[in-house]
N, C-alpha and C positions, 0 to 999 in steps of 0.2 A: 848330499844336498836333497832337500825335500821342497816341493813346490805345491802351493795351494791356489786355486782359482776361487776367489770368493765372489759370489754373484748374488745380487739382490733379485728376488722374484720379479717377473715381468708385471706390467701394469694390470691391475685387477679391476673387476667390475663392482660397482656400487648399485647396480640396477635393481637388485632384489633386496629391499630393506628387511625382509623376513629372515634372511640368511645371517647366521652369526659370523663373526670375523674369520673363524677357522675355515668356514665352508665357502668363502667367496672365490669364484673362478676368475680366470683371466678375461679381460675384455678384448675386443678385436685388435686393438693396438698391441696388447701383450702377446697375442698369438702371432703377430707379425714380427715383433722385435726380438723375442727369445731366439728363434732360429737365425735371425740376422746376426745377432751377437755371437752365436755359436759358429756361424760361417767365418766371422772374423777370427775366432779362436783357432780355427783349423789351420791358420798360418803358423801357429806355434809349433816348434820342433817336437816338444813333448806334450802329448795330450793327456787329459785326466784319465786315470785308470779306473776310477770309481767316482760316482756322484753321490754325495750325502745331502739329503734335503729335509727341510722342515716337513711336518705332516700336514701343514695347511694346504688346502686345495690349490691355491694359486702357485705355491712353491712346487707342489707335485706336478702340476701342469707344465710349469717352466722346465723342470727336470726332464720330463718326457720329451719335450720339444728339443731341448739342448742335446740329450743323449741320441736322439734320432738324427740330428744334424752333424754332430761331431764325427770325424772320420773313423775313430776307433769304437764307436757305439758302447761307451762304458755302462756297466750295470748301475742301477739306482738303489740306494739304501735309504730307508726312511728313518729319521731321527727326531723323536718327539721334543727333545730338549732344545732344538733349534727354533721352535716356536716360542721364543723368549725375547724379552727386551734387554737382556743382560749380555754383555760381551763375554762373560765367563763361559756361556754356552758355546761360543765359537771356539775358544781355546780348548775347552774340554773335548769337544768334538774332534778337533785336530789331533790332540794328544791320544785319542782312542782309535785313530785310523790304523788299518792293518799294515803291519811292518813291510810286507812285500810291495806295497804301493809307494812309489816315489813322487807321484803327481796325483793330486785329488782335487775335486771341485766340491765346494760347499755352497748350497743355495739356502739363503735365509732372509731375514727381515731387518729393517731398521727399527729401533735405534741400535740394536746389538752390532750389526755390521759396521755402522759408522763409528761407534765407540771403539770397536776393535781396531779398525783401520786408522783412526786418529793416533792410537798407541803405536802404530808401526810407520807413521810418517805421512799419512794422507793429509793434504792441506785443502782439498776441495771441501766445500761446505756440507755436501750431502752426496752420498752414493745414490744416483737416480735408479728408478726401476729398470731392470735389465742391465744395470751397470756391473762391470767386472773389474776386480782388482787382483793382480797376480802378486803373491807374496812368496819369497824364498827364505828358507831357513838353512844355515850351514850346519846341519846335524845329520846323524846317521839314523836316528830313531825318532819317530813322532813324539814319543814321551818326553824328549828333550826340548821340544818346541816351547819357546817363551817369547813374549813381545820383544825383549831386549835383543834377541838373536835375529829378528825379522828384518827383511829388506823389501820394501815396496818397490816392485820392478816395473809395474805397468798398471795403468788405470784407463778404462774405456767405458763408454756409455753410448746409447743409440744416437743422441744428437751431437756428439762430439765432432763428427766429420761433416756435419752440415754447415759448419761455419759459425 
């Protein structure tokens, strides 16, 4: 069994209009919510053994905050193709994960995350910033992962518990 935590980057700042999209950092809410979500994930029995993140600044900031908060402090790997609007970037990243890892986290962007998650059964309209989906695959090797094998096990986002 392989498990992926798919996370949308935390809330980003639009304060500096001179920055291109790739360079936008997190805003104060993003800096609060990313570790809060990681704290919730600490309750899971199996923690991510690696975090693969988009190279966008807001995704890298999210990855660092999450890695620092998770109990097992997983290493972070940068993946340029995750800065994409296509769901195929998600599946290709999953299929390229190292064999020895059974649990991984991918931090990326919408619409790619939404499109991928719709394919595995998400019915929520939109994965919010800092939102996390846990998807399991009944396979031995990451290369065998396909949407048809996926089971969406859990979906969480910062405002979910506020009622």
